[in-house]
PyMOL Python script that loads the backbone (N, CA, C, O; Angstrom):
from pymol import cmd

cmd.read_pdbstr("""\
ATOM      1  N   MET A   1     -93.871   3.288 -49.810  1.00  0.00           N
ATOM      2  CA  MET A   1     -93.445   2.089 -49.096  1.00  0.00           C
ATOM      3  C   MET A   1     -94.061   0.862 -49.770  1.00  0.00           C
ATOM      4  O   MET A   1     -95.240   0.860 -50.123  1.00  0.00           O
ATOM      5  N   THR A   2     -93.258  -0.161 -49.941  1.00  0.00           N
ATOM      6  CA  THR A   2     -93.744  -1.363 -50.614  1.00  0.00           C
ATOM      7  C   THR A   2     -94.359  -2.322 -49.601  1.00  0.00           C
ATOM      8  O   THR A   2     -93.972  -2.356 -48.433  1.00  0.00           O
ATOM      9  N   SER A   3     -95.322  -3.093 -50.076  1.00  0.00           N
ATOM     10  CA  SER A   3     -96.007  -4.056 -49.216  1.00  0.00           C
ATOM     11  C   SER A   3     -95.097  -5.254 -48.943  1.00  0.00           C
ATOM     12  O   SER A   3     -94.144  -5.491 -49.686  1.00  0.00           O
ATOM     13  N   PRO A   4     -95.387  -6.013 -47.877  1.00  0.00           N
ATOM     14  CA  PRO A   4     -94.602  -7.229 -47.613  1.00  0.00           C
ATOM     15  C   PRO A   4     -94.617  -8.173 -48.814  1.00  0.00           C
ATOM     16  O   PRO A   4     -93.600  -8.792 -49.125  1.00  0.00           O
ATOM     17  N   ARG A   5     -95.753  -8.286 -49.485  1.00  0.00           N
ATOM     18  CA  ARG A   5     -95.860  -9.157 -50.664  1.00  0.00           C
ATOM     19  C   ARG A   5     -94.864  -8.728 -51.737  1.00  0.00           C
ATOM     20  O   ARG A   5     -94.158  -9.565 -52.300  1.00  0.00           O
ATOM     21  N   GLU A   6     -94.803  -7.433 -52.021  1.00  0.00           N
ATOM     22  CA  GLU A   6     -93.875  -6.919 -53.030  1.00  0.00           C
ATOM     23  C   GLU A   6     -92.424  -7.130 -52.610  1.00  0.00           C
ATOM     24  O   GLU A   6     -91.573  -7.440 -53.444  1.00  0.00           O
ATOM     25  N   GLN A   7     -92.141  -6.962 -51.322  1.00  0.00           N
ATOM     26  CA  GLN A   7     -90.780  -7.175 -50.831  1.00  0.00           C
ATOM     27  C   GLN A   7     -90.365  -8.636 -50.972  1.00  0.00           C
ATOM     28  O   GLN A   7     -89.232  -8.929 -51.354  1.00  0.00           O
ATOM     29  N   ILE A   8     -91.279  -9.549 -50.665  1.00  0.00           N
ATOM     30  CA  ILE A   8     -90.988 -10.980 -50.798  1.00  0.00           C
ATOM     31  C   ILE A   8     -90.699 -11.319 -52.257  1.00  0.00           C
ATOM     32  O   ILE A   8     -89.723 -12.010 -52.548  1.00  0.00           O
ATOM     33  N   LEU A   9     -91.538 -10.840 -53.176  1.00  0.00           N
ATOM     34  CA  LEU A   9     -91.322 -11.107 -54.601  1.00  0.00           C
ATOM     35  C   LEU A   9     -89.983 -10.548 -55.075  1.00  0.00           C
ATOM     36  O   LEU A   9     -89.275 -11.195 -55.848  1.00  0.00           O
ATOM     37  N   GLU A  10     -89.643  -9.364 -54.619  1.00  0.00           N
ATOM     38  CA  GLU A  10     -88.376  -8.744 -55.001  1.00  0.00           C
ATOM     39  C   GLU A  10     -87.200  -9.602 -54.541  1.00  0.00           C
ATOM     40  O   GLU A  10     -86.261  -9.820 -55.307  1.00  0.00           O
ATOM     41  N   ILE A  11     -87.238 -10.084 -53.322  1.00  0.00           N
ATOM     42  CA  ILE A  11     -86.165 -10.927 -52.788  1.00  0.00           C
ATOM     43  C   ILE A  11     -86.049 -12.216 -53.600  1.00  0.00           C
ATOM     44  O   ILE A  11     -84.948 -12.632 -53.962  1.00  0.00           O
ATOM     45  N   VAL A  12     -87.188 -12.842 -53.882  1.00  0.00           N
ATOM     46  CA  VAL A  12     -87.171 -14.098 -54.642  1.00  0.00           C
ATOM     47  C   VAL A  12     -86.586 -13.867 -56.028  1.00  0.00           C
ATOM     48  O   VAL A  12     -85.733 -14.636 -56.473  1.00  0.00           O
ATOM     49  N   LYS A  13     -87.032 -12.820 -56.716  1.00  0.00           N
ATOM     50  CA  LYS A  13     -86.582 -12.584 -58.091  1.00  0.00           C
ATOM     51  C   LYS A  13     -85.153 -12.064 -58.183  1.00  0.00           C
ATOM     52  O   LYS A  13     -84.422 -12.440 -59.100  1.00  0.00           O
ATOM     53  N   GLU A  14     -84.739 -11.204 -57.249  1.00  0.00           N
ATOM     54  CA  GLU A  14     -83.433 -10.568 -57.363  1.00  0.00           C
ATOM     55  C   GLU A  14     -82.314 -11.276 -56.605  1.00  0.00           C
ATOM     56  O   GLU A  14     -81.144 -11.131 -56.962  1.00  0.00           O
ATOM     57  N   LEU A  15     -82.649 -12.033 -55.576  1.00  0.00           N
ATOM     58  CA  LEU A  15     -81.609 -12.691 -54.786  1.00  0.00           C
ATOM     59  C   LEU A  15     -81.668 -14.212 -54.856  1.00  0.00           C
ATOM     60  O   LEU A  15     -80.666 -14.867 -55.144  1.00  0.00           O
ATOM     61  N   VAL A  16     -82.846 -14.768 -54.590  1.00  0.00           N
ATOM     62  CA  VAL A  16     -82.969 -16.231 -54.514  1.00  0.00           C
ATOM     63  C   VAL A  16     -82.863 -16.878 -55.893  1.00  0.00           C
ATOM     64  O   VAL A  16     -82.092 -17.823 -56.068  1.00  0.00           O
ATOM     65  N   ALA A  17     -83.619 -16.390 -56.873  1.00  0.00           N
ATOM     66  CA  ALA A  17     -83.638 -17.009 -58.204  1.00  0.00           C
ATOM     67  C   ALA A  17     -82.246 -17.084 -58.835  1.00  0.00           C
ATOM     68  O   ALA A  17     -81.883 -18.137 -59.359  1.00  0.00           O
ATOM     69  N   PRO A  18     -81.452 -16.008 -58.808  1.00  0.00           N
ATOM     70  CA  PRO A  18     -80.102 -16.125 -59.393  1.00  0.00           C
ATOM     71  C   PRO A  18     -79.233 -17.174 -58.699  1.00  0.00           C
ATOM     72  O   PRO A  18     -78.444 -17.852 -59.357  1.00  0.00           O
ATOM     73  N   LEU A  19     -79.367 -17.315 -57.384  1.00  0.00           N
ATOM     74  CA  LEU A  19     -78.601 -18.332 -56.663  1.00  0.00           C
ATOM     75  C   LEU A  19     -79.015 -19.738 -57.082  1.00  0.00           C
ATOM     76  O   LEU A  19     -78.167 -20.606 -57.291  1.00  0.00           O
ATOM     77  N   ILE A  20     -80.313 -19.956 -57.201  1.00  0.00           N
ATOM     78  CA  ILE A  20     -80.824 -21.277 -57.604  1.00  0.00           C
ATOM     79  C   ILE A  20     -80.389 -21.597 -59.036  1.00  0.00           C
ATOM     80  O   ILE A  20     -79.942 -22.709 -59.317  1.00  0.00           O
ATOM     81  N   ARG A  21     -80.521 -20.620 -59.939  1.00  0.00           N
ATOM     82  CA  ARG A  21     -80.121 -20.837 -61.335  1.00  0.00           C
ATOM     83  C   ARG A  21     -78.623 -21.110 -61.458  1.00  0.00           C
ATOM     84  O   ARG A  21     -78.209 -21.948 -62.259  1.00  0.00           O
ATOM     85  N   ALA A  22     -77.817 -20.412 -60.677  1.00  0.00           N
ATOM     86  CA  ALA A  22     -76.366 -20.604 -60.723  1.00  0.00           C
ATOM     87  C   ALA A  22     -75.974 -22.017 -60.311  1.00  0.00           C
ATOM     88  O   ALA A  22     -74.898 -22.498 -60.667  1.00  0.00           O
ATOM     89  N   ASP A  23     -76.843 -22.677 -59.565  1.00  0.00           N
ATOM     90  CA  ASP A  23     -76.581 -24.036 -59.103  1.00  0.00           C
ATOM     91  C   ASP A  23     -77.320 -25.076 -59.942  1.00  0.00           C
ATOM     92  O   ASP A  23     -77.410 -26.237 -59.541  1.00  0.00           O
ATOM     93  N   GLY A  24     -77.855 -24.676 -61.109  1.00  0.00           N
ATOM     94  CA  GLY A  24     -78.484 -25.620 -62.023  1.00  0.00           C
ATOM     95  C   GLY A  24     -79.953 -25.875 -61.779  1.00  0.00           C
ATOM     96  O   GLY A  24     -80.491 -26.860 -62.284  1.00  0.00           O
ATOM     97  N   GLY A  25     -80.622 -25.021 -61.022  1.00  0.00           N
ATOM     98  CA  GLY A  25     -82.043 -25.216 -60.748  1.00  0.00           C
ATOM     99  C   GLY A  25     -82.898 -24.094 -61.301  1.00  0.00           C
ATOM    100  O   GLY A  25     -82.387 -23.115 -61.844  1.00  0.00           O
ATOM    101  N   GLU A  26     -84.174 -24.245 -61.160  1.00  0.00           N
ATOM    102  CA  GLU A  26     -85.164 -23.226 -61.512  1.00  0.00           C
ATOM    103  C   GLU A  26     -86.083 -23.061 -60.322  1.00  0.00           C
ATOM    104  O   GLU A  26     -86.327 -24.014 -59.581  1.00  0.00           O
ATOM    105  N   ILE A  27     -86.594 -21.859 -60.136  1.00  0.00           N
ATOM    106  CA  ILE A  27     -87.504 -21.593 -59.020  1.00  0.00           C
ATOM    107  C   ILE A  27     -88.762 -20.922 -59.541  1.00  0.00           C
ATOM    108  O   ILE A  27     -88.715 -20.055 -60.414  1.00  0.00           O
ATOM    109  N   TYR A  28     -89.878 -21.340 -58.987  1.00  0.00           N
ATOM    110  CA  TYR A  28     -91.192 -20.842 -59.393  1.00  0.00           C
ATOM    111  C   TYR A  28     -91.950 -20.355 -58.164  1.00  0.00           C
ATOM    112  O   TYR A  28     -91.838 -20.924 -57.078  1.00  0.00           O
ATOM    113  N   VAL A  29     -92.715 -19.299 -58.356  1.00  0.00           N
ATOM    114  CA  VAL A  29     -93.591 -18.790 -57.306  1.00  0.00           C
ATOM    115  C   VAL A  29     -94.962 -19.409 -57.523  1.00  0.00           C
ATOM    116  O   VAL A  29     -95.568 -19.232 -58.580  1.00  0.00           O
ATOM    117  N   ILE A  30     -95.446 -20.132 -56.528  1.00  0.00           N
ATOM    118  CA  ILE A  30     -96.777 -20.731 -56.599  1.00  0.00           C
ATOM    119  C   ILE A  30     -97.798 -19.731 -56.092  1.00  0.00           C
ATOM    120  O   ILE A  30     -98.822 -19.492 -56.733  1.00  0.00           O
ATOM    121  N   SER A  31     -97.512 -19.150 -54.937  1.00  0.00           N
ATOM    122  CA  SER A  31     -98.389 -18.121 -54.381  1.00  0.00           C
ATOM    123  C   SER A  31     -97.578 -17.238 -53.448  1.00  0.00           C
ATOM    124  O   SER A  31     -96.565 -17.659 -52.888  1.00  0.00           O
ATOM    125  N   VAL A  32     -98.043 -16.011 -53.293  1.00  0.00           N
ATOM    126  CA  VAL A  32     -97.369 -15.070 -52.398  1.00  0.00           C
ATOM    127  C   VAL A  32     -98.402 -14.091 -51.864  1.00  0.00           C
ATOM    128  O   VAL A  32     -99.284 -13.637 -52.593  1.00  0.00           O
ATOM    129  N   ASP A  33     -98.279 -13.772 -50.579  1.00  0.00           N
ATOM    130  CA  ASP A  33     -99.120 -12.752 -49.964  1.00  0.00           C
ATOM    131  C   ASP A  33     -98.290 -12.072 -48.889  1.00  0.00           C
ATOM    132  O   ASP A  33     -97.097 -12.347 -48.762  1.00  0.00           O
ATOM    133  N   ASP A  34     -98.896 -11.201 -48.125  1.00  0.00           N
ATOM    134  CA  ASP A  34     -98.147 -10.459 -47.110  1.00  0.00           C
ATOM    135  C   ASP A  34     -97.584 -11.347 -46.003  1.00  0.00           C
ATOM    136  O   ASP A  34     -96.668 -10.938 -45.290  1.00  0.00           O
ATOM    137  N   ALA A  35     -98.124 -12.559 -45.855  1.00  0.00           N
ATOM    138  CA  ALA A  35     -97.689 -13.455 -44.779  1.00  0.00           C
ATOM    139  C   ALA A  35     -96.577 -14.406 -45.195  1.00  0.00           C
ATOM    140  O   ALA A  35     -95.914 -14.987 -44.336  1.00  0.00           O
ATOM    141  N   GLY A  36     -96.359 -14.578 -46.505  1.00  0.00           N
ATOM    142  CA  GLY A  36     -95.315 -15.505 -46.923  1.00  0.00           C
ATOM    143  C   GLY A  36     -95.428 -15.914 -48.365  1.00  0.00           C
ATOM    144  O   GLY A  36     -96.183 -15.331 -49.144  1.00  0.00           O
ATOM    145  N   VAL A  37     -94.658 -16.937 -48.711  1.00  0.00           N
ATOM    146  CA  VAL A  37     -94.560 -17.364 -50.094  1.00  0.00           C
ATOM    147  C   VAL A  37     -94.486 -18.885 -50.173  1.00  0.00           C
ATOM    148  O   VAL A  37     -93.946 -19.550 -49.289  1.00  0.00           O
ATOM    149  N   SER A  38     -95.038 -19.406 -51.248  1.00  0.00           N
ATOM    150  CA  SER A  38     -94.944 -20.823 -51.557  1.00  0.00           C
ATOM    151  C   SER A  38     -94.146 -20.932 -52.857  1.00  0.00           C
ATOM    152  O   SER A  38     -94.527 -20.367 -53.882  1.00  0.00           O
ATOM    153  N   LEU A  39     -93.043 -21.660 -52.798  1.00  0.00           N
ATOM    154  CA  LEU A  39     -92.134 -21.775 -53.929  1.00  0.00           C
ATOM    155  C   LEU A  39     -92.004 -23.229 -54.375  1.00  0.00           C
ATOM    156  O   LEU A  39     -92.284 -24.156 -53.615  1.00  0.00           O
ATOM    157  N   HIS A  40     -91.576 -23.406 -55.615  1.00  0.00           N
ATOM    158  CA  HIS A  40     -91.324 -24.735 -56.160  1.00  0.00           C
ATOM    159  C   HIS A  40     -89.983 -24.690 -56.882  1.00  0.00           C
ATOM    160  O   HIS A  40     -89.733 -23.775 -57.666  1.00  0.00           O
ATOM    161  N   VAL A  41     -89.121 -25.668 -56.624  1.00  0.00           N
ATOM    162  CA  VAL A  41     -87.846 -25.748 -57.317  1.00  0.00           C
ATOM    163  C   VAL A  41     -87.812 -26.989 -58.204  1.00  0.00           C
ATOM    164  O   VAL A  41     -88.385 -28.028 -57.876  1.00  0.00           O
ATOM    165  N   SER A  42     -87.123 -26.850 -59.335  1.00  0.00           N
ATOM    166  CA  SER A  42     -86.989 -27.965 -60.267  1.00  0.00           C
ATOM    167  C   SER A  42     -85.573 -27.961 -60.824  1.00  0.00           C
ATOM    168  O   SER A  42     -84.701 -27.253 -60.322  1.00  0.00           O
ATOM    169  N   GLY A  43     -85.353 -28.751 -61.860  1.00  0.00           N
ATOM    170  CA  GLY A  43     -84.005 -28.871 -62.403  1.00  0.00           C
ATOM    171  C   GLY A  43     -83.149 -29.674 -61.450  1.00  0.00           C
ATOM    172  O   GLY A  43     -83.578 -30.715 -60.952  1.00  0.00           O
ATOM    173  N   ARG A  44     -81.956 -29.208 -61.196  1.00  0.00           N
ATOM    174  CA  ARG A  44     -81.033 -29.917 -60.305  1.00  0.00           C
ATOM    175  C   ARG A  44     -81.598 -30.052 -58.887  1.00  0.00           C
ATOM    176  O   ARG A  44     -81.198 -30.947 -58.142  1.00  0.00           O
ATOM    177  N   TYR A  45     -82.513 -29.179 -58.523  1.00  0.00           N
ATOM    178  CA  TYR A  45     -83.103 -29.202 -57.183  1.00  0.00           C
ATOM    179  C   TYR A  45     -84.283 -30.173 -57.073  1.00  0.00           C
ATOM    180  O   TYR A  45     -84.810 -30.376 -55.979  1.00  0.00           O
ATOM    181  N   SER A  46     -84.693 -30.763 -58.170  1.00  0.00           N
ATOM    182  CA  SER A  46     -85.841 -31.660 -58.183  1.00  0.00           C
ATOM    183  C   SER A  46     -85.583 -32.880 -57.312  1.00  0.00           C
ATOM    184  O   SER A  46     -84.783 -33.746 -57.667  1.00  0.00           O
ATOM    185  N   GLY A  47     -86.265 -32.947 -56.167  1.00  0.00           N
ATOM    186  CA  GLY A  47     -86.120 -34.076 -55.263  1.00  0.00           C
ATOM    187  C   GLY A  47     -84.822 -34.100 -54.471  1.00  0.00           C
ATOM    188  O   GLY A  47     -84.504 -35.107 -53.839  1.00  0.00           O
ATOM    189  N   CYS A  48     -84.083 -33.027 -54.494  1.00  0.00           N
ATOM    190  CA  CYS A  48     -82.795 -32.961 -53.800  1.00  0.00           C
ATOM    191  C   CYS A  48     -82.994 -32.940 -52.284  1.00  0.00           C
ATOM    192  O   CYS A  48     -83.801 -32.153 -51.789  1.00  0.00           O
ATOM    193  N   PRO A  49     -82.287 -33.776 -51.544  1.00  0.00           N
ATOM    194  CA  PRO A  49     -82.416 -33.760 -50.090  1.00  0.00           C
ATOM    195  C   PRO A  49     -81.898 -32.460 -49.464  1.00  0.00           C
ATOM    196  O   PRO A  49     -82.224 -32.160 -48.315  1.00  0.00           O
ATOM    197  N   GLY A  50     -81.101 -31.690 -50.200  1.00  0.00           N
ATOM    198  CA  GLY A  50     -80.576 -30.429 -49.692  1.00  0.00           C
ATOM    199  C   GLY A  50     -81.562 -29.279 -49.754  1.00  0.00           C
ATOM    200  O   GLY A  50     -81.242 -28.176 -49.313  1.00  0.00           O
ATOM    201  N   ASN A  51     -82.765 -29.509 -50.295  1.00  0.00           N
ATOM    202  CA  ASN A  51     -83.763 -28.441 -50.401  1.00  0.00           C
ATOM    203  C   ASN A  51     -84.136 -27.864 -49.037  1.00  0.00           C
ATOM    204  O   ASN A  51     -84.322 -26.654 -48.905  1.00  0.00           O
ATOM    205  N   THR A  52     -84.246 -28.713 -48.036  1.00  0.00           N
ATOM    206  CA  THR A  52     -84.583 -28.236 -46.695  1.00  0.00           C
ATOM    207  C   THR A  52     -83.477 -27.326 -46.172  1.00  0.00           C
ATOM    208  O   THR A  52     -83.751 -26.292 -45.563  1.00  0.00           O
ATOM    209  N   LEU A  53     -82.257 -27.707 -46.408  1.00  0.00           N
ATOM    210  CA  LEU A  53     -81.116 -26.887 -45.991  1.00  0.00           C
ATOM    211  C   LEU A  53     -81.116 -25.551 -46.738  1.00  0.00           C
ATOM    212  O   LEU A  53     -80.893 -24.503 -46.132  1.00  0.00           O
ATOM    213  N   ALA A  54     -81.364 -25.585 -48.038  1.00  0.00           N
ATOM    214  CA  ALA A  54     -81.411 -24.350 -48.829  1.00  0.00           C
ATOM    215  C   ALA A  54     -82.522 -23.434 -48.317  1.00  0.00           C
ATOM    216  O   ALA A  54     -82.335 -22.221 -48.226  1.00  0.00           O
ATOM    217  N   ARG A  55     -83.674 -24.011 -47.984  1.00  0.00           N
ATOM    218  CA  ARG A  55     -84.786 -23.206 -47.469  1.00  0.00           C
ATOM    219  C   ARG A  55     -84.413 -22.573 -46.129  1.00  0.00           C
ATOM    220  O   ARG A  55     -84.600 -21.373 -45.931  1.00  0.00           O
ATOM    221  N   ARG A  56     -83.887 -23.384 -45.214  1.00  0.00           N
ATOM    222  CA  ARG A  56     -83.596 -22.901 -43.856  1.00  0.00           C
ATOM    223  C   ARG A  56     -82.388 -21.974 -43.777  1.00  0.00           C
ATOM    224  O   ARG A  56     -82.382 -21.030 -42.986  1.00  0.00           O
ATOM    225  N   ARG A  57     -81.372 -22.232 -44.584  1.00  0.00           N
ATOM    226  CA  ARG A  57     -80.125 -21.475 -44.455  1.00  0.00           C
ATOM    227  C   ARG A  57     -80.001 -20.320 -45.451  1.00  0.00           C
ATOM    228  O   ARG A  57     -79.220 -19.397 -45.220  1.00  0.00           O
ATOM    229  N   VAL A  58     -80.755 -20.354 -46.553  1.00  0.00           N
ATOM    230  CA  VAL A  58     -80.614 -19.315 -47.571  1.00  0.00           C
ATOM    231  C   VAL A  58     -81.922 -18.548 -47.781  1.00  0.00           C
ATOM    232  O   VAL A  58     -81.971 -17.335 -47.582  1.00  0.00           O
ATOM    233  N   ILE A  59     -82.971 -19.252 -48.178  1.00  0.00           N
ATOM    234  CA  ILE A  59     -84.209 -18.588 -48.576  1.00  0.00           C
ATOM    235  C   ILE A  59     -84.905 -17.908 -47.396  1.00  0.00           C
ATOM    236  O   ILE A  59     -85.226 -16.722 -47.467  1.00  0.00           O
ATOM    237  N   GLU A  60     -85.140 -18.649 -46.316  1.00  0.00           N
ATOM    238  CA  GLU A  60     -85.843 -18.063 -45.166  1.00  0.00           C
ATOM    239  C   GLU A  60     -85.098 -16.870 -44.557  1.00  0.00           C
ATOM    240  O   GLU A  60     -85.734 -15.856 -44.269  1.00  0.00           O
ATOM    241  N   PRO A  61     -83.774 -16.948 -44.348  1.00  0.00           N
ATOM    242  CA  PRO A  61     -83.079 -15.778 -43.785  1.00  0.00           C
ATOM    243  C   PRO A  61     -83.157 -14.539 -44.682  1.00  0.00           C
ATOM    244  O   PRO A  61     -83.313 -13.425 -44.183  1.00  0.00           O
ATOM    245  N   LEU A  62     -83.049 -14.725 -45.995  1.00  0.00           N
ATOM    246  CA  LEU A  62     -83.131 -13.582 -46.896  1.00  0.00           C
ATOM    247  C   LEU A  62     -84.498 -12.900 -46.809  1.00  0.00           C
ATOM    248  O   LEU A  62     -84.589 -11.673 -46.779  1.00  0.00           O
ATOM    249  N   ILE A  63     -85.546 -13.705 -46.768  1.00  0.00           N
ATOM    250  CA  ILE A  63     -86.904 -13.148 -46.704  1.00  0.00           C
ATOM    251  C   ILE A  63     -87.185 -12.579 -45.315  1.00  0.00           C
ATOM    252  O   ILE A  63     -87.746 -11.489 -45.200  1.00  0.00           O
ATOM    253  N   SER A  64     -86.807 -13.295 -44.269  1.00  0.00           N
ATOM    254  CA  SER A  64     -87.085 -12.853 -42.896  1.00  0.00           C
ATOM    255  C   SER A  64     -86.382 -11.547 -42.540  1.00  0.00           C
ATOM    256  O   SER A  64     -86.871 -10.779 -41.712  1.00  0.00           O
ATOM    257  N   LYS A  65     -85.256 -11.302 -43.157  1.00  0.00           N
ATOM    258  CA  LYS A  65     -84.524 -10.072 -42.882  1.00  0.00           C
ATOM    259  C   LYS A  65     -85.356  -8.844 -43.265  1.00  0.00           C
ATOM    260  O   LYS A  65     -85.324  -7.827 -42.572  1.00  0.00           O
ATOM    261  N   ARG A  66     -86.099  -8.943 -44.371  1.00  0.00           N
ATOM    262  CA  ARG A  66     -86.921  -7.820 -44.835  1.00  0.00           C
ATOM    263  C   ARG A  66     -88.363  -7.914 -44.377  1.00  0.00           C
ATOM    264  O   ARG A  66     -89.019  -6.893 -44.168  1.00  0.00           O
ATOM    265  N   VAL A  67     -88.866  -9.139 -44.217  1.00  0.00           N
ATOM    266  CA  VAL A  67     -90.262  -9.345 -43.807  1.00  0.00           C
ATOM    267  C   VAL A  67     -90.272 -10.334 -42.643  1.00  0.00           C
ATOM    268  O   VAL A  67     -90.520 -11.525 -42.836  1.00  0.00           O
ATOM    269  N   PRO A  68     -90.003  -9.836 -41.430  1.00  0.00           N
ATOM    270  CA  PRO A  68     -89.964 -10.723 -40.260  1.00  0.00           C
ATOM    271  C   PRO A  68     -91.264 -11.514 -40.095  1.00  0.00           C
ATOM    272  O   PRO A  68     -92.362 -10.972 -40.221  1.00  0.00           O
ATOM    273  N   GLY A  69     -91.110 -12.802 -39.811  1.00  0.00           N
ATOM    274  CA  GLY A  69     -92.273 -13.657 -39.592  1.00  0.00           C
ATOM    275  C   GLY A  69     -92.889 -14.232 -40.847  1.00  0.00           C
ATOM    276  O   GLY A  69     -93.844 -15.004 -40.762  1.00  0.00           O
ATOM    277  N   ALA A  70     -92.366 -13.876 -42.014  1.00  0.00           N
ATOM    278  CA  ALA A  70     -92.917 -14.421 -43.267  1.00  0.00           C
ATOM    279  C   ALA A  70     -92.625 -15.915 -43.331  1.00  0.00           C
ATOM    280  O   ALA A  70     -91.524 -16.356 -43.002  1.00  0.00           O
ATOM    281  N   ARG A  71     -93.602 -16.673 -43.749  1.00  0.00           N
ATOM    282  CA  ARG A  71     -93.425 -18.126 -43.870  1.00  0.00           C
ATOM    283  C   ARG A  71     -92.966 -18.463 -45.286  1.00  0.00           C
ATOM    284  O   ARG A  71     -93.297 -17.766 -46.245  1.00  0.00           O
ATOM    285  N   VAL A  72     -92.206 -19.534 -45.396  1.00  0.00           N
ATOM    286  CA  VAL A  72     -91.720 -20.007 -46.690  1.00  0.00           C
ATOM    287  C   VAL A  72     -92.017 -21.488 -46.781  1.00  0.00           C
ATOM    288  O   VAL A  72     -91.583 -22.267 -45.932  1.00  0.00           O
ATOM    289  N   SER A  73     -92.760 -21.882 -47.814  1.00  0.00           N
ATOM    290  CA  SER A  73     -92.936 -23.309 -48.062  1.00  0.00           C
ATOM    291  C   SER A  73     -92.270 -23.618 -49.402  1.00  0.00           C
ATOM    292  O   SER A  73     -92.308 -22.810 -50.330  1.00  0.00           O
ATOM    293  N   LEU A  74     -91.666 -24.789 -49.485  1.00  0.00           N
ATOM    294  CA  LEU A  74     -90.887 -25.153 -50.658  1.00  0.00           C
ATOM    295  C   LEU A  74     -91.222 -26.573 -51.077  1.00  0.00           C
ATOM    296  O   LEU A  74     -91.133 -27.511 -50.284  1.00  0.00           O
ATOM    297  N   SER A  75     -91.609 -26.714 -52.336  1.00  0.00           N
ATOM    298  CA  SER A  75     -91.827 -28.043 -52.897  1.00  0.00           C
ATOM    299  C   SER A  75     -90.824 -28.232 -54.030  1.00  0.00           C
ATOM    300  O   SER A  75     -90.206 -27.272 -54.491  1.00  0.00           O
ATOM    301  N   SER A  76     -90.670 -29.474 -54.470  1.00  0.00           N
ATOM    302  CA  SER A  76     -89.740 -29.730 -55.569  1.00  0.00           C
ATOM    303  C   SER A  76     -90.244 -30.885 -56.404  1.00  0.00           C
ATOM    304  O   SER A  76     -91.082 -31.677 -55.974  1.00  0.00           O
ATOM    305  N   GLY A  77     -89.711 -30.957 -57.609  1.00  0.00           N
ATOM    306  CA  GLY A  77     -90.071 -32.043 -58.500  1.00  0.00           C
ATOM    307  C   GLY A  77     -90.157 -31.576 -59.933  1.00  0.00           C
ATOM    308  O   GLY A  77     -90.145 -30.375 -60.205  1.00  0.00           O
ATOM    309  N   PRO A  78     -90.245 -32.528 -60.856  1.00  0.00           N
ATOM    310  CA  PRO A  78     -90.287 -32.174 -62.268  1.00  0.00           C
ATOM    311  C   PRO A  78     -91.643 -31.598 -62.715  1.00  0.00           C
ATOM    312  O   PRO A  78     -91.706 -30.866 -63.703  1.00  0.00           O
ATOM    313  N   LEU A  79     -92.707 -31.921 -62.003  1.00  0.00           N
ATOM    314  CA  LEU A  79     -94.025 -31.416 -62.382  1.00  0.00           C
ATOM    315  C   LEU A  79     -94.315 -30.110 -61.646  1.00  0.00           C
ATOM    316  O   LEU A  79     -94.206 -30.032 -60.422  1.00  0.00           O
ATOM    317  N   LEU A  80     -94.684 -29.098 -62.407  1.00  0.00           N
ATOM    318  CA  LEU A  80     -94.972 -27.791 -61.802  1.00  0.00           C
ATOM    319  C   LEU A  80     -96.375 -27.747 -61.242  1.00  0.00           C
ATOM    320  O   LEU A  80     -97.312 -28.219 -61.886  1.00  0.00           O
ATOM    321  N   PRO A  81     -96.538 -27.189 -60.056  1.00  0.00           N
ATOM    322  CA  PRO A  81     -97.885 -27.010 -59.494  1.00  0.00           C
ATOM    323  C   PRO A  81     -98.693 -26.030 -60.347  1.00  0.00           C
ATOM    324  O   PRO A  81     -98.136 -25.155 -61.010  1.00  0.00           O
ATOM    325  N   LYS A  82     -99.979 -26.193 -60.317  1.00  0.00           N
ATOM    326  CA  LYS A  82    -100.867 -25.316 -61.073  1.00  0.00           C
ATOM    327  C   LYS A  82    -100.670 -23.862 -60.630  1.00  0.00           C
ATOM    328  O   LYS A  82    -100.632 -23.574 -59.433  1.00  0.00           O
ATOM    329  N   GLY A  83    -100.548 -22.970 -61.577  1.00  0.00           N
ATOM    330  CA  GLY A  83    -100.399 -21.547 -61.310  1.00  0.00           C
ATOM    331  C   GLY A  83     -98.980 -21.099 -61.024  1.00  0.00           C
ATOM    332  O   GLY A  83     -98.758 -19.915 -60.773  1.00  0.00           O
ATOM    333  N   ALA A  84     -98.013 -22.003 -61.054  1.00  0.00           N
ATOM    334  CA  ALA A  84     -96.616 -21.644 -60.779  1.00  0.00           C
ATOM    335  C   ALA A  84     -96.060 -20.749 -61.884  1.00  0.00           C
ATOM    336  O   ALA A  84     -96.253 -21.014 -63.071  1.00  0.00           O
ATOM    337  N   GLU A  85     -95.372 -19.694 -61.479  1.00  0.00           N
ATOM    338  CA  GLU A  85     -94.749 -18.776 -62.433  1.00  0.00           C
ATOM    339  C   GLU A  85     -93.258 -18.695 -62.151  1.00  0.00           C
ATOM    340  O   GLU A  85     -92.834 -18.567 -61.002  1.00  0.00           O
ATOM    341  N   LYS A  86     -92.472 -18.772 -63.214  1.00  0.00           N
ATOM    342  CA  LYS A  86     -91.022 -18.726 -63.073  1.00  0.00           C
ATOM    343  C   LYS A  86     -90.581 -17.401 -62.448  1.00  0.00           C
ATOM    344  O   LYS A  86     -91.029 -16.329 -62.855  1.00  0.00           O
ATOM    345  N   ALA A  87     -89.710 -17.493 -61.468  1.00  0.00           N
ATOM    346  CA  ALA A  87     -89.213 -16.277 -60.793  1.00  0.00           C
ATOM    347  C   ALA A  87     -88.020 -15.723 -61.535  1.00  0.00           C
ATOM    348  O   ALA A  87     -87.458 -14.706 -61.129  1.00  0.00           O
TER     349      ALA A  87
END
""", "prot")
cmd.dss("prot")
cmd.show_as("cartoon", "prot")
cmd.util.cbc("prot")
cmd.orient("prot")
């Protein structure tokens, strides 16, 4: 059985990242643990007002379906946070 952390990473890499890339953006994992994930988007998503909608309607439901109660935080911009790794 995989840990919640591993399940969250799998969802981000296999489901969320391809969707973001298909729309002209890039997504990075800043941190992840069993309780949730902190993500950063750039490219077309840099400073986009639709980021909140993408988080609430796409990213959070995908993660919550497999890891109920997991929190998702999302930042955006051209500068990558320290320790961010491309998903």
